[in-house]
C-alpha positions in Angstrom: 0.2 -0.2 0.1 1.1 3.4 -1.1 0.6 6.2 1.8 1.5 9.7 2.2 3.8 10.6 4.4 4.7 13.6 6.3 7.9 15.3 6.0 9.7 18.7 6.9 11.4 20.4 4.1 14.7 20.7 5.1 16.2 22.9 2.2 14.6 23.7 -1.6 16.5 23.7 -4.8 16.6 23.2 -9.0 17.8 20.5 -11.0 17.0 20.2 -14.2 14.4 23.0 -13.6 12.8 20.9 -10.8 12.5 22.1 -8.0 13.7 19.8 -5.4 13.7 19.4 -1.8 15.3 17.7 1.1 12.8 16.6 2.8 13.2 14.9 6.5 11.3 11.9 7.5 12.0 11.2 11.3 16.1 11.2 10.8 16.1 9.7 6.9 16.6 12.7 4.5 15.2 12.0 0.5 15.0 14.5 -2.3 11.4 15.1 -3.2 9.4 17.0 -6.3 8.1 20.4 -5.2 6.6 20.7 -8.1 2.9 20.5 -7.1 3.4 23.0 -4.5 5.2 25.8 -5.5 4.0 27.7 -2.2 6.2 25.1 -0.2 9.5 27.5 1.7 11.8 26.2 3.5 10.5 24.7 7.0 7.3 23.5 5.9 5.9 20.1 6.1 4.6 18.3 3.1 3.0 15.1 2.3 4.9 13.0 0.4 3.7 10.3 -2.3 5.9 7.9 -4.4 8.7 11.3 -4.1 6.0 14.4 -5.0 4.7 16.4 -2.1 1.2 16.7 -2.9 0.2 19.0 0.0 1.9 21.0 2.6 0.5 20.5 6.1 1.1 22.3 9.4 3.4 20.6 11.6 0.6 19.5 14.5 -1.1 17.8 11.2 2.1 16.4 10.2 2.9 15.0 13.4 -0.9 13.3 14.2 -0.4 11.7 11.0 2.8 10.3 11.6 1.7 9.0 15.3 -1.0 7.1 13.3 1.4 5.6 10.6 4.2 4.4 13.2 1.2 3.4 15.6 -0.7 1.1 12.5 3.1 0.0 11.4 3.0 1.1 8.0 6.3 3.6 8.2 8.5 0.7 7.6 6.8 -0.1 4.1 7.4 3.3 3.2 10.7 4.5 4.2 13.9 3.2 2.7 15.1 -0.4 4.1 17.7 -0.6 6.8 16.7 3.1 8.6 15.5 2.8 11.8 12.4 4.5 12.5 12.6 6.9 15.3 9.7 9.0 17.7 10.3 12.1 16.6 8.8 13.5 13.4 11.8 16.7 12.9 
C-alpha cells in the first residue's frame, strides 16, 4: 500500500528545471519533487507520495499523521530499508 508520509522540508534547490526539496522523515532525508506545491518554503511540512510532495500541512497535522502511521505499523514499508524509524518527526 502506498501512503502519503509527512516530512519537513530542510532545503530547496532546482535540478533540471524541477524544484527539489530535501525532506526529512524522522531522521531519514530524501529528495522530493516540490513542483505540485510551489508555495512550500524551507521549514514547511509536506505530505509526500511516491517522491512528490502533494500538499502542505502544518506541524501539528504532520505530527498527528506520523504518529497514526507509526501506531498502525505502516512506516516501515514506506521508508527506505535499513533506516531506523525514530520517535519524532523533526
